[in-house]
C-alpha positions in Angstrom: -10.5 18.3 13.6 -11.1 18.1 9.9 -12.6 14.6 9.9 -13.5 12.4 12.9 -15.1 9.0 12.8 -15.5 7.7 16.3 -16.6 4.2 17.6 -17.7 2.9 14.2 -18.3 -0.8 13.9 -17.4 -1.1 10.2 -15.8 1.8 8.3 -14.9 2.2 4.6 -12.9 5.4 4.2 -11.7 5.7 0.7 -10.9 8.2 -2.1 -11.0 11.3 0.0 -8.9 14.4 -0.5 -8.3 16.2 2.8 -6.0 19.2 3.0 -5.5 22.3 4.9 -3.4 24.2 7.4 -4.1 22.8 10.8 -2.6 24.3 13.9 -0.8 21.8 16.1 -3.3 19.9 18.3 -2.9 16.8 20.5 -5.0 14.8 18.0 -4.5 14.5 14.2 -6.9 16.4 11.8 -8.1 13.1 10.3 -8.9 10.7 13.1 -10.6 7.3 12.5 -11.5 5.0 15.3 -13.3 1.8 14.3 -13.6 -1.9 15.2 -13.1 -2.8 11.6 -11.8 -0.4 8.9 -10.7 -0.3 5.3 -8.8 3.0 4.7 -7.7 3.2 1.0 -6.8 5.7 -1.7 -6.9 8.9 0.3 -4.8 12.0 -0.1 -4.2 13.8 3.2 -2.0 17.0 3.5 -2.0 19.0 6.8 0.6 21.1 8.6 0.6 18.8 11.7 3.0 16.3 13.2 0.5 13.6 12.4 -2.1 14.2 9.6 -4.0 10.9 9.8 -4.5 8.6 12.8 -6.3 5.3 12.5 -7.1 3.1 15.5 -9.0 -0.2 15.5 -9.0 -4.0 15.7 -9.2 -5.2 12.1 -7.5 -2.6 9.9 -6.5 -2.5 6.2 -4.6 0.7 5.4 -3.4 0.8 1.8 -2.6 3.2 -1.1 -2.8 6.4 0.8 -0.7 9.5 0.3 -0.2 11.4 3.5 2.1 14.4 4.0 2.8 16.2 7.3 5.4 15.8 10.0 7.6 12.8 11.0 4.6 10.5 11.7 2.2 11.7 9.0 0.4 8.4 9.1 -0.2 6.8 12.5 -1.9 3.4 12.7 -2.6 1.5 16.0 -4.2 -1.9 16.3 -5.9 -2.4 19.6 -8.7 -4.8 20.8 -12.1 -3.1 20.4 -13.6 -4.3 22.8 -11.9 -7.8 22.7 -10.6 -10.3 20.3 -7.7 -10.8 17.9 -6.1 -7.7 16.5 -5.0 -7.7 12.8 -3.4 -4.8 11.0 -2.2 -4.7 7.4 -0.4 -1.5 6.2 0.7 -1.7 2.5 1.6 0.6 -0.4 1.3 3.9 1.4 3.3 7.0 0.5 3.9 9.2 3.5 6.5 11.6 5.0 6.5 9.2 8.0 4.7 6.1 9.2 4.2 5.0 12.8 2.5 1.6 13.1 1.8 -0.5 16.2 -0.4 -3.5 17.1 -1.1 -5.6 20.1 -1.6 -8.5 17.7 -0.6 -9.2 14.0 1.0 -6.4 12.1 2.0 -6.7 8.4 3.8 -3.8 6.7 4.8 -4.1 3.1 5.8 -1.8 0.2 5.4 1.5 2.1 7.5 4.6 1.6 9.2 5.2 4.0 9.9 1.5 4.8 9.8 0.3 8.4 
């Protein structure tokens, strides 16, 4: 791992520059797992299939630049531990975006588009 935030109640991850050559691992070099997270304005460049993974219940992911493989930015909305799931992914520039949610999912103005 390069950066891991695990089981955080409320996370603000913004304006970070994470880069490097990462060997292929099962998990992304930047992995964020939080009940509630705002992930904004980051630049992430790694030689991995997925450079940045974000998992949580209430997620706002916007204005990030992520370069890596086909799913450079992976975002998953799941209940942590229970409750409504809300995910907003907007204005990100990536080589690939994978987004899923067990609840509400809003994707807008991302490159590549859904």
